[in-house]
mmCIF file of the protein (N, C-alpha, C, O) and its ligand, coordinates in Angstrom:
data_MODEL
# 
_entry.id   MODEL 
# 
loop_
_entity.id 
_entity.type 
_entity.pdbx_number_of_molecules 
1 polymer     1 
2 non-polymer 1 
# 
_entity_poly.entity_id                      1 
_entity_poly.type                           'polypeptide(L)' 
_entity_poly.nstd_linkage                   no 
_entity_poly.nstd_monomer                   no 
_entity_poly.pdbx_seq_one_letter_code       MGYYCLRCKRSVEITNEHQGARCPYCGFRALRKERPEEVVKKVKAE 
_entity_poly.pdbx_seq_one_letter_code_can   MGYYCLRCKRSVEITNEHQGARCPYCGFRALRKERPEEVVKKVKAE 
_entity_poly.pdbx_strand_id                 A 
# 
loop_
_entity_poly_seq.entity_id 
_entity_poly_seq.num 
_entity_poly_seq.mon_id 
_entity_poly_seq.hetero 
1 1  MET n 
1 2  GLY n 
1 3  TYR n 
1 4  TYR n 
1 5  CYS n 
1 6  LEU n 
1 7  ARG n 
1 8  CYS n 
1 9  LYS n 
1 10 ARG n 
1 11 SER n 
1 12 VAL n 
1 13 GLU n 
1 14 ILE n 
1 15 THR n 
1 16 ASN n 
1 17 GLU n 
1 18 HIS n 
1 19 GLN n 
1 20 GLY n 
1 21 ALA n 
1 22 ARG n 
1 23 CYS n 
1 24 PRO n 
1 25 TYR n 
1 26 CYS n 
1 27 GLY n 
1 28 PHE n 
1 29 ARG n 
1 30 ALA n 
1 31 LEU n 
1 32 ARG n 
1 33 LYS n 
1 34 GLU n 
1 35 ARG n 
1 36 PRO n 
1 37 GLU n 
1 38 GLU n 
1 39 VAL n 
1 40 VAL n 
1 41 LYS n 
1 42 LYS n 
1 43 VAL n 
1 44 LYS n 
1 45 ALA n 
1 46 GLU n 
# 
loop_
_struct_asym.id 
_struct_asym.entity_id 
A 1 
B 2 
# 
loop_
_chem_comp.id 
_chem_comp.type 
_chem_comp.mon_nstd_flag 
ALA 'L-peptide linking' y 
ARG 'L-peptide linking' y 
ASN 'L-peptide linking' y 
CYS 'L-peptide linking' y 
GLN 'L-peptide linking' y 
GLU 'L-peptide linking' y 
GLY 'peptide linking'   y 
HIS 'L-peptide linking' y 
ILE 'L-peptide linking' y 
LEU 'L-peptide linking' y 
LYS 'L-peptide linking' y 
MET 'L-peptide linking' y 
PHE 'L-peptide linking' y 
PRO 'L-peptide linking' y 
SER 'L-peptide linking' y 
THR 'L-peptide linking' y 
TYR 'L-peptide linking' y 
VAL 'L-peptide linking' y 
ZN  non-polymer         . 
# 
_pdbx_entity_nonpoly.entity_id   2 
_pdbx_entity_nonpoly.name        ? 
_pdbx_entity_nonpoly.comp_id     ZN 
# 
_pdbx_nonpoly_scheme.asym_id         B 
_pdbx_nonpoly_scheme.entity_id       2 
_pdbx_nonpoly_scheme.mon_id          ZN 
_pdbx_nonpoly_scheme.ndb_seq_num     1 
_pdbx_nonpoly_scheme.pdb_seq_num     101 
_pdbx_nonpoly_scheme.auth_seq_num    101 
_pdbx_nonpoly_scheme.pdb_mon_id      ZN 
_pdbx_nonpoly_scheme.auth_mon_id     ZN 
_pdbx_nonpoly_scheme.pdb_strand_id   A 
_pdbx_nonpoly_scheme.pdb_ins_code    . 
# 
loop_
_atom_site.group_PDB 
_atom_site.id 
_atom_site.type_symbol 
_atom_site.label_atom_id 
_atom_site.label_alt_id 
_atom_site.label_comp_id 
_atom_site.label_asym_id 
_atom_site.label_entity_id 
_atom_site.label_seq_id 
_atom_site.pdbx_PDB_ins_code 
_atom_site.Cartn_x 
_atom_site.Cartn_y 
_atom_site.Cartn_z 
_atom_site.occupancy 
_atom_site.B_iso_or_equiv 
_atom_site.pdbx_formal_charge 
_atom_site.auth_seq_id 
_atom_site.auth_comp_id 
_atom_site.auth_asym_id 
_atom_site.auth_atom_id 
_atom_site.pdbx_PDB_model_num 
ATOM   1   N  N  . MET A 1 1  ? 3.680   8.541  5.132   1.00 0.00 ? 1   MET A N  1 
ATOM   2   C  CA . MET A 1 1  ? 4.345   7.404  4.497   1.00 0.00 ? 1   MET A CA 1 
ATOM   3   C  C  . MET A 1 1  ? 3.410   6.681  3.559   1.00 0.00 ? 1   MET A C  1 
ATOM   4   O  O  . MET A 1 1  ? 2.205   6.608  3.800   1.00 0.00 ? 1   MET A O  1 
ATOM   5   N  N  . GLY A 1 2  ? 3.951   6.161  2.517   1.00 0.00 ? 2   GLY A N  1 
ATOM   6   C  CA . GLY A 1 2  ? 3.122   5.464  1.560   1.00 0.00 ? 2   GLY A CA 1 
ATOM   7   C  C  . GLY A 1 2  ? 3.029   3.976  1.866   1.00 0.00 ? 2   GLY A C  1 
ATOM   8   O  O  . GLY A 1 2  ? 4.014   3.238  1.835   1.00 0.00 ? 2   GLY A O  1 
ATOM   9   N  N  . TYR A 1 3  ? 1.801   3.574  2.161   1.00 0.00 ? 3   TYR A N  1 
ATOM   10  C  CA . TYR A 1 3  ? 1.556   2.155  2.365   1.00 0.00 ? 3   TYR A CA 1 
ATOM   11  C  C  . TYR A 1 3  ? 0.389   1.751  1.502   1.00 0.00 ? 3   TYR A C  1 
ATOM   12  O  O  . TYR A 1 3  ? -0.375  2.594  1.032   1.00 0.00 ? 3   TYR A O  1 
ATOM   13  N  N  . TYR A 1 4  ? 0.256   0.462  1.297   1.00 0.00 ? 4   TYR A N  1 
ATOM   14  C  CA . TYR A 1 4  ? -0.955  0.005  0.631   1.00 0.00 ? 4   TYR A CA 1 
ATOM   15  C  C  . TYR A 1 4  ? -1.395  -1.320 1.209   1.00 0.00 ? 4   TYR A C  1 
ATOM   16  O  O  . TYR A 1 4  ? -0.587  -2.123 1.676   1.00 0.00 ? 4   TYR A O  1 
ATOM   17  N  N  . CYS A 1 5  ? -2.681  -1.523 1.167   1.00 0.00 ? 5   CYS A N  1 
ATOM   18  C  CA . CYS A 1 5  ? -3.274  -2.731 1.732   1.00 0.00 ? 5   CYS A CA 1 
ATOM   19  C  C  . CYS A 1 5  ? -3.099  -3.894 0.764   1.00 0.00 ? 5   CYS A C  1 
ATOM   20  O  O  . CYS A 1 5  ? -3.315  -3.762 -0.441  1.00 0.00 ? 5   CYS A O  1 
ATOM   21  N  N  . LEU A 1 6  ? -2.704  -5.027 1.316   1.00 0.00 ? 6   LEU A N  1 
ATOM   22  C  CA . LEU A 1 6  ? -2.495  -6.201 0.478   1.00 0.00 ? 6   LEU A CA 1 
ATOM   23  C  C  . LEU A 1 6  ? -3.820  -6.813 0.026   1.00 0.00 ? 6   LEU A C  1 
ATOM   24  O  O  . LEU A 1 6  ? -3.853  -7.622 -0.901  1.00 0.00 ? 6   LEU A O  1 
ATOM   25  N  N  . ARG A 1 7  ? -4.886  -6.428 0.672   1.00 0.00 ? 7   ARG A N  1 
ATOM   26  C  CA . ARG A 1 7  ? -6.170  -7.030 0.348   1.00 0.00 ? 7   ARG A CA 1 
ATOM   27  C  C  . ARG A 1 7  ? -6.943  -6.177 -0.651  1.00 0.00 ? 7   ARG A C  1 
ATOM   28  O  O  . ARG A 1 7  ? -7.316  -6.645 -1.727  1.00 0.00 ? 7   ARG A O  1 
ATOM   29  N  N  . CYS A 1 8  ? -7.177  -4.917 -0.281  1.00 0.00 ? 8   CYS A N  1 
ATOM   30  C  CA . CYS A 1 8  ? -7.997  -4.092 -1.161  1.00 0.00 ? 8   CYS A CA 1 
ATOM   31  C  C  . CYS A 1 8  ? -7.139  -3.184 -2.042  1.00 0.00 ? 8   CYS A C  1 
ATOM   32  O  O  . CYS A 1 8  ? -7.644  -2.471 -2.909  1.00 0.00 ? 8   CYS A O  1 
ATOM   33  N  N  . LYS A 1 9  ? -5.846  -3.231 -1.801  1.00 0.00 ? 9   LYS A N  1 
ATOM   34  C  CA . LYS A 1 9  ? -4.897  -2.502 -2.647  1.00 0.00 ? 9   LYS A CA 1 
ATOM   35  C  C  . LYS A 1 9  ? -5.090  -0.993 -2.616  1.00 0.00 ? 9   LYS A C  1 
ATOM   36  O  O  . LYS A 1 9  ? -4.697  -0.285 -3.543  1.00 0.00 ? 9   LYS A O  1 
ATOM   37  N  N  . ARG A 1 10 ? -5.681  -0.527 -1.570  1.00 0.00 ? 10  ARG A N  1 
ATOM   38  C  CA . ARG A 1 10 ? -5.843  0.914  -1.460  1.00 0.00 ? 10  ARG A CA 1 
ATOM   39  C  C  . ARG A 1 10 ? -4.651  1.500  -0.716  1.00 0.00 ? 10  ARG A C  1 
ATOM   40  O  O  . ARG A 1 10 ? -4.034  0.854  0.132   1.00 0.00 ? 10  ARG A O  1 
ATOM   41  N  N  . SER A 1 11 ? -4.357  2.719  -1.059  1.00 0.00 ? 11  SER A N  1 
ATOM   42  C  CA . SER A 1 11 ? -3.246  3.353  -0.370  1.00 0.00 ? 11  SER A CA 1 
ATOM   43  C  C  . SER A 1 11 ? -3.701  3.814  1.005   1.00 0.00 ? 11  SER A C  1 
ATOM   44  O  O  . SER A 1 11 ? -4.785  4.374  1.170   1.00 0.00 ? 11  SER A O  1 
ATOM   45  N  N  . VAL A 1 12 ? -2.848  3.566  1.981   1.00 0.00 ? 12  VAL A N  1 
ATOM   46  C  CA . VAL A 1 12 ? -3.188  3.851  3.366   1.00 0.00 ? 12  VAL A CA 1 
ATOM   47  C  C  . VAL A 1 12 ? -2.111  4.725  3.982   1.00 0.00 ? 12  VAL A C  1 
ATOM   48  O  O  . VAL A 1 12 ? -0.916  4.507  3.779   1.00 0.00 ? 12  VAL A O  1 
ATOM   49  N  N  . GLU A 1 13 ? -2.545  5.692  4.719   1.00 0.00 ? 13  GLU A N  1 
ATOM   50  C  CA . GLU A 1 13 ? -1.580  6.534  5.409   1.00 0.00 ? 13  GLU A CA 1 
ATOM   51  C  C  . GLU A 1 13 ? -1.448  6.097  6.845   1.00 0.00 ? 13  GLU A C  1 
ATOM   52  O  O  . GLU A 1 13 ? -2.413  6.114  7.609   1.00 0.00 ? 13  GLU A O  1 
ATOM   53  N  N  . ILE A 1 14 ? -0.247  5.707  7.202   1.00 0.00 ? 14  ILE A N  1 
ATOM   54  C  CA . ILE A 1 14 ? 0.006   5.287  8.571   1.00 0.00 ? 14  ILE A CA 1 
ATOM   55  C  C  . ILE A 1 14 ? 0.785   6.381  9.287   1.00 0.00 ? 14  ILE A C  1 
ATOM   56  O  O  . ILE A 1 14 ? 1.900   6.725  8.895   1.00 0.00 ? 14  ILE A O  1 
ATOM   57  N  N  . THR A 1 15 ? 0.198   6.907  10.316  1.00 0.00 ? 15  THR A N  1 
ATOM   58  C  CA . THR A 1 15 ? 0.864   7.976  11.038  1.00 0.00 ? 15  THR A CA 1 
ATOM   59  C  C  . THR A 1 15 ? 1.667   7.429  12.204  1.00 0.00 ? 15  THR A C  1 
ATOM   60  O  O  . THR A 1 15 ? 2.673   8.012  12.606  1.00 0.00 ? 15  THR A O  1 
ATOM   61  N  N  . ASN A 1 16 ? 1.220   6.314  12.741  1.00 0.00 ? 16  ASN A N  1 
ATOM   62  C  CA . ASN A 1 16 ? 1.919   5.720  13.867  1.00 0.00 ? 16  ASN A CA 1 
ATOM   63  C  C  . ASN A 1 16 ? 2.060   4.221  13.657  1.00 0.00 ? 16  ASN A C  1 
ATOM   64  O  O  . ASN A 1 16 ? 1.140   3.455  13.943  1.00 0.00 ? 16  ASN A O  1 
ATOM   65  N  N  . GLU A 1 17 ? 3.193   3.819  13.169  1.00 0.00 ? 17  GLU A N  1 
ATOM   66  C  CA . GLU A 1 17 ? 3.411   2.415  12.829  1.00 0.00 ? 17  GLU A CA 1 
ATOM   67  C  C  . GLU A 1 17 ? 3.368   1.517  14.063  1.00 0.00 ? 17  GLU A C  1 
ATOM   68  O  O  . GLU A 1 17 ? 3.010   0.343  13.981  1.00 0.00 ? 17  GLU A O  1 
ATOM   69  N  N  . HIS A 1 18 ? 3.731   2.077  15.180  1.00 0.00 ? 18  HIS A N  1 
ATOM   70  C  CA . HIS A 1 18 ? 3.838   1.259  16.385  1.00 0.00 ? 18  HIS A CA 1 
ATOM   71  C  C  . HIS A 1 18 ? 2.473   0.859  16.931  1.00 0.00 ? 18  HIS A C  1 
ATOM   72  O  O  . HIS A 1 18 ? 2.360   -0.036 17.768  1.00 0.00 ? 18  HIS A O  1 
ATOM   73  N  N  . GLN A 1 19 ? 1.467   1.521  16.455  1.00 0.00 ? 19  GLN A N  1 
ATOM   74  C  CA . GLN A 1 19 ? 0.116   1.137  16.867  1.00 0.00 ? 19  GLN A CA 1 
ATOM   75  C  C  . GLN A 1 19 ? -0.327  -0.109 16.125  1.00 0.00 ? 19  GLN A C  1 
ATOM   76  O  O  . GLN A 1 19 ? -1.296  -0.764 16.512  1.00 0.00 ? 19  GLN A O  1 
ATOM   77  N  N  . GLY A 1 20 ? 0.367   -0.423 15.089  1.00 0.00 ? 20  GLY A N  1 
ATOM   78  C  CA . GLY A 1 20 ? -0.019  -1.573 14.288  1.00 0.00 ? 20  GLY A CA 1 
ATOM   79  C  C  . GLY A 1 20 ? -0.642  -1.121 12.999  1.00 0.00 ? 20  GLY A C  1 
ATOM   80  O  O  . GLY A 1 20 ? -1.668  -0.441 12.985  1.00 0.00 ? 20  GLY A O  1 
ATOM   81  N  N  . ALA A 1 21 ? -0.007  -1.507 11.914  1.00 0.00 ? 21  ALA A N  1 
ATOM   82  C  CA . ALA A 1 21 ? -0.527  -1.096 10.623  1.00 0.00 ? 21  ALA A CA 1 
ATOM   83  C  C  . ALA A 1 21 ? -1.806  -1.855 10.314  1.00 0.00 ? 21  ALA A C  1 
ATOM   84  O  O  . ALA A 1 21 ? -1.851  -3.083 10.388  1.00 0.00 ? 21  ALA A O  1 
ATOM   85  N  N  . ARG A 1 22 ? -2.821  -1.121 9.976   1.00 0.00 ? 22  ARG A N  1 
ATOM   86  C  CA . ARG A 1 22 ? -4.091  -1.766 9.693   1.00 0.00 ? 22  ARG A CA 1 
ATOM   87  C  C  . ARG A 1 22 ? -4.864  -0.939 8.685   1.00 0.00 ? 22  ARG A C  1 
ATOM   88  O  O  . ARG A 1 22 ? -4.897  0.288  8.773   1.00 0.00 ? 22  ARG A O  1 
ATOM   89  N  N  . CYS A 1 23 ? -5.470  -1.595 7.751   1.00 0.00 ? 23  CYS A N  1 
ATOM   90  C  CA . CYS A 1 23 ? -6.204  -0.908 6.717   1.00 0.00 ? 23  CYS A CA 1 
ATOM   91  C  C  . CYS A 1 23 ? -7.507  -0.324 7.272   1.00 0.00 ? 23  CYS A C  1 
ATOM   92  O  O  . CYS A 1 23 ? -8.320  -1.059 7.833   1.00 0.00 ? 23  CYS A O  1 
ATOM   93  N  N  . PRO A 1 24 ? -7.710  0.961  7.127   1.00 0.00 ? 24  PRO A N  1 
ATOM   94  C  CA . PRO A 1 24 ? -8.927  1.605  7.624   1.00 0.00 ? 24  PRO A CA 1 
ATOM   95  C  C  . PRO A 1 24 ? -10.138 1.296  6.758   1.00 0.00 ? 24  PRO A C  1 
ATOM   96  O  O  . PRO A 1 24 ? -11.270 1.565  7.159   1.00 0.00 ? 24  PRO A O  1 
ATOM   97  N  N  . TYR A 1 25 ? -9.918  0.748  5.600   1.00 0.00 ? 25  TYR A N  1 
ATOM   98  C  CA . TYR A 1 25 ? -11.026 0.497  4.673   1.00 0.00 ? 25  TYR A CA 1 
ATOM   99  C  C  . TYR A 1 25 ? -11.613 -0.893 4.862   1.00 0.00 ? 25  TYR A C  1 
ATOM   100 O  O  . TYR A 1 25 ? -12.830 -1.051 4.956   1.00 0.00 ? 25  TYR A O  1 
ATOM   101 N  N  . CYS A 1 26 ? -10.754 -1.896 4.916   1.00 0.00 ? 26  CYS A N  1 
ATOM   102 C  CA . CYS A 1 26 ? -11.262 -3.259 5.027   1.00 0.00 ? 26  CYS A CA 1 
ATOM   103 C  C  . CYS A 1 26 ? -10.845 -3.927 6.335   1.00 0.00 ? 26  CYS A C  1 
ATOM   104 O  O  . CYS A 1 26 ? -11.309 -5.022 6.654   1.00 0.00 ? 26  CYS A O  1 
ATOM   105 N  N  . GLY A 1 27 ? -9.973  -3.268 7.088   1.00 0.00 ? 27  GLY A N  1 
ATOM   106 C  CA . GLY A 1 27 ? -9.579  -3.810 8.381   1.00 0.00 ? 27  GLY A CA 1 
ATOM   107 C  C  . GLY A 1 27 ? -8.497  -4.866 8.300   1.00 0.00 ? 27  GLY A C  1 
ATOM   108 O  O  . GLY A 1 27 ? -8.137  -5.484 9.302   1.00 0.00 ? 27  GLY A O  1 
ATOM   109 N  N  . PHE A 1 28 ? -7.992  -5.063 7.119   1.00 0.00 ? 28  PHE A N  1 
ATOM   110 C  CA . PHE A 1 28 ? -6.945  -6.052 6.930   1.00 0.00 ? 28  PHE A CA 1 
ATOM   111 C  C  . PHE A 1 28 ? -5.668  -5.602 7.615   1.00 0.00 ? 28  PHE A C  1 
ATOM   112 O  O  . PHE A 1 28 ? -5.345  -4.414 7.621   1.00 0.00 ? 28  PHE A O  1 
ATOM   113 N  N  . ARG A 1 29 ? -4.953  -6.537 8.183   1.00 0.00 ? 29  ARG A N  1 
ATOM   114 C  CA . ARG A 1 29 ? -3.783  -6.149 8.964   1.00 0.00 ? 29  ARG A CA 1 
ATOM   115 C  C  . ARG A 1 29 ? -2.472  -6.391 8.243   1.00 0.00 ? 29  ARG A C  1 
ATOM   116 O  O  . ARG A 1 29 ? -1.435  -6.570 8.881   1.00 0.00 ? 29  ARG A O  1 
ATOM   117 N  N  . ALA A 1 30 ? -2.506  -6.397 6.974   1.00 0.00 ? 30  ALA A N  1 
ATOM   118 C  CA . ALA A 1 30 ? -1.260  -6.563 6.243   1.00 0.00 ? 30  ALA A CA 1 
ATOM   119 C  C  . ALA A 1 30 ? -1.090  -5.415 5.269   1.00 0.00 ? 30  ALA A C  1 
ATOM   120 O  O  . ALA A 1 30 ? -1.706  -5.357 4.205   1.00 0.00 ? 30  ALA A O  1 
ATOM   121 N  N  . LEU A 1 31 ? -0.234  -4.515 5.681   1.00 0.00 ? 31  LEU A N  1 
ATOM   122 C  CA . LEU A 1 31 ? 0.050   -3.392 4.801   1.00 0.00 ? 31  LEU A CA 1 
ATOM   123 C  C  . LEU A 1 31 ? 1.483   -3.481 4.329   1.00 0.00 ? 31  LEU A C  1 
ATOM   124 O  O  . LEU A 1 31 ? 2.369   -3.972 5.028   1.00 0.00 ? 31  LEU A O  1 
ATOM   125 N  N  . ARG A 1 32 ? 1.676   -3.001 3.150   1.00 0.00 ? 32  ARG A N  1 
ATOM   126 C  CA . ARG A 1 32 ? 3.034   -3.015 2.626   1.00 0.00 ? 32  ARG A CA 1 
ATOM   127 C  C  . ARG A 1 32 ? 3.496   -1.621 2.330   1.00 0.00 ? 32  ARG A C  1 
ATOM   128 O  O  . ARG A 1 32 ? 2.710   -0.740 1.980   1.00 0.00 ? 32  ARG A O  1 
ATOM   129 N  N  . LYS A 1 33 ? 4.772   -1.438 2.476   1.00 0.00 ? 33  LYS A N  1 
ATOM   130 C  CA . LYS A 1 33 ? 5.321   -0.132 2.182   1.00 0.00 ? 33  LYS A CA 1 
ATOM   131 C  C  . LYS A 1 33 ? 5.330   0.130  0.682   1.00 0.00 ? 33  LYS A C  1 
ATOM   132 O  O  . LYS A 1 33 ? 5.372   -0.770 -0.157  1.00 0.00 ? 33  LYS A O  1 
ATOM   133 N  N  . GLU A 1 34 ? 5.287   1.409  0.416   1.00 0.00 ? 34  GLU A N  1 
ATOM   134 C  CA . GLU A 1 34 ? 5.399   1.851  -0.970  1.00 0.00 ? 34  GLU A CA 1 
ATOM   135 C  C  . GLU A 1 34 ? 4.250   1.399  -1.847  1.00 0.00 ? 34  GLU A C  1 
ATOM   136 O  O  . GLU A 1 34 ? 3.133   1.192  -1.375  1.00 0.00 ? 34  GLU A O  1 
ATOM   137 N  N  . ARG A 1 35 ? 4.534   1.253  -3.109  1.00 0.00 ? 35  ARG A N  1 
ATOM   138 C  CA . ARG A 1 35 ? 3.443   1.149  -4.068  1.00 0.00 ? 35  ARG A CA 1 
ATOM   139 C  C  . ARG A 1 35 ? 3.102   -0.272 -4.470  1.00 0.00 ? 35  ARG A C  1 
ATOM   140 O  O  . ARG A 1 35 ? 3.947   -1.167 -4.426  1.00 0.00 ? 35  ARG A O  1 
ATOM   141 N  N  . PRO A 1 36 ? 1.867   -0.464 -4.859  1.00 0.00 ? 36  PRO A N  1 
ATOM   142 C  CA . PRO A 1 36 ? 1.442   -1.769 -5.373  1.00 0.00 ? 36  PRO A CA 1 
ATOM   143 C  C  . PRO A 1 36 ? 2.205   -2.127 -6.642  1.00 0.00 ? 36  PRO A C  1 
ATOM   144 O  O  . PRO A 1 36 ? 2.775   -1.271 -7.319  1.00 0.00 ? 36  PRO A O  1 
ATOM   145 N  N  . GLU A 1 37 ? 2.193   -3.408 -6.932  1.00 0.00 ? 37  GLU A N  1 
ATOM   146 C  CA . GLU A 1 37 ? 2.948   -3.853 -8.098  1.00 0.00 ? 37  GLU A CA 1 
ATOM   147 C  C  . GLU A 1 37 ? 2.280   -3.472 -9.398  1.00 0.00 ? 37  GLU A C  1 
ATOM   148 O  O  . GLU A 1 37 ? 2.829   -3.673 -10.481 1.00 0.00 ? 37  GLU A O  1 
ATOM   149 N  N  . GLU A 1 38 ? 1.098   -2.924 -9.277  1.00 0.00 ? 38  GLU A N  1 
ATOM   150 C  CA . GLU A 1 38 ? 0.407   -2.552 -10.504 1.00 0.00 ? 38  GLU A CA 1 
ATOM   151 C  C  . GLU A 1 38 ? 1.043   -1.350 -11.183 1.00 0.00 ? 38  GLU A C  1 
ATOM   152 O  O  . GLU A 1 38 ? 0.696   -0.983 -12.306 1.00 0.00 ? 38  GLU A O  1 
ATOM   153 N  N  . VAL A 1 39 ? 1.979   -0.755 -10.470 1.00 0.00 ? 39  VAL A N  1 
ATOM   154 C  CA . VAL A 1 39 ? 2.717   0.337  -11.082 1.00 0.00 ? 39  VAL A CA 1 
ATOM   155 C  C  . VAL A 1 39 ? 3.684   -0.243 -12.102 1.00 0.00 ? 39  VAL A C  1 
ATOM   156 O  O  . VAL A 1 39 ? 4.653   -0.926 -11.770 1.00 0.00 ? 39  VAL A O  1 
ATOM   157 N  N  . VAL A 1 40 ? 3.394   0.042  -13.292 1.00 0.00 ? 40  VAL A N  1 
ATOM   158 C  CA . VAL A 1 40 ? 4.185   -0.545 -14.372 1.00 0.00 ? 40  VAL A CA 1 
ATOM   159 C  C  . VAL A 1 40 ? 5.116   0.489  -14.975 1.00 0.00 ? 40  VAL A C  1 
ATOM   160 O  O  . VAL A 1 40 ? 4.725   1.599  -15.336 1.00 0.00 ? 40  VAL A O  1 
ATOM   161 N  N  . LYS A 1 41 ? 6.327   0.079  -15.061 1.00 0.00 ? 41  LYS A N  1 
ATOM   162 C  CA . LYS A 1 41 ? 7.288   0.971  -15.687 1.00 0.00 ? 41  LYS A CA 1 
ATOM   163 C  C  . LYS A 1 41 ? 7.074   1.010  -17.186 1.00 0.00 ? 41  LYS A C  1 
ATOM   164 O  O  . LYS A 1 41 ? 6.918   -0.014 -17.851 1.00 0.00 ? 41  LYS A O  1 
ATOM   165 N  N  . LYS A 1 42 ? 7.074   2.184  -17.669 1.00 0.00 ? 42  LYS A N  1 
ATOM   166 C  CA . LYS A 1 42 ? 6.923   2.305  -19.112 1.00 0.00 ? 42  LYS A CA 1 
ATOM   167 C  C  . LYS A 1 42 ? 8.247   2.049  -19.806 1.00 0.00 ? 42  LYS A C  1 
ATOM   168 O  O  . LYS A 1 42 ? 9.287   2.618  -19.477 1.00 0.00 ? 42  LYS A O  1 
ATOM   169 N  N  . VAL A 1 43 ? 8.154   1.195  -20.746 1.00 0.00 ? 43  VAL A N  1 
ATOM   170 C  CA . VAL A 1 43 ? 9.366   0.875  -21.501 1.00 0.00 ? 43  VAL A CA 1 
ATOM   171 C  C  . VAL A 1 43 ? 9.282   1.521  -22.862 1.00 0.00 ? 43  VAL A C  1 
ATOM   172 O  O  . VAL A 1 43 ? 8.297   1.411  -23.593 1.00 0.00 ? 43  VAL A O  1 
ATOM   173 N  N  . LYS A 1 44 ? 10.321  2.170  -23.145 1.00 0.00 ? 44  LYS A N  1 
ATOM   174 C  CA . LYS A 1 44 ? 10.340  2.826  -24.450 1.00 0.00 ? 44  LYS A CA 1 
ATOM   175 C  C  . LYS A 1 44 ? 10.485  1.790  -25.571 1.00 0.00 ? 44  LYS A C  1 
ATOM   176 O  O  . LYS A 1 44 ? 11.446  1.023  -25.625 1.00 0.00 ? 44  LYS A O  1 
ATOM   177 N  N  . ALA A 1 45 ? 9.531   1.806  -26.422 1.00 0.00 ? 45  ALA A N  1 
ATOM   178 C  CA . ALA A 1 45 ? 9.582   0.880  -27.546 1.00 0.00 ? 45  ALA A CA 1 
ATOM   179 C  C  . ALA A 1 45 ? 9.972   1.662  -28.792 1.00 0.00 ? 45  ALA A C  1 
ATOM   180 O  O  . ALA A 1 45 ? 9.181   2.385  -29.397 1.00 0.00 ? 45  ALA A O  1 
ATOM   181 N  N  . GLU A 1 46 ? 11.188  1.480  -29.121 1.00 0.00 ? 46  GLU A N  1 
ATOM   182 C  CA . GLU A 1 46 ? 11.646  2.220  -30.314 1.00 0.00 ? 46  GLU A CA 1 
ATOM   183 C  C  . GLU A 1 46 ? 12.239  1.288  -31.327 1.00 0.00 ? 46  GLU A C  1 
ATOM   184 O  O  . GLU A 1 46 ? 12.676  1.729  -32.390 1.00 0.00 ? 46  GLU A O  1 
HETATM 185 ZN ZN . ZN  B 2 .  ? -7.693  -2.890 2.841   1.00 0.00 2 101 ZN  A ZN 1 
# 
């Protein structure tokens, strides 16, 4: 599943959500599903 850390913004793989989502890099306990907001949709400028 695609998660990302709200603190370091790194993508984190959570295999067992029931254990508690936690960032393995910084230890932050707030992970969000899917992608960071930095994913910008490209708009066609014509
Ligand atoms: Zn983190």
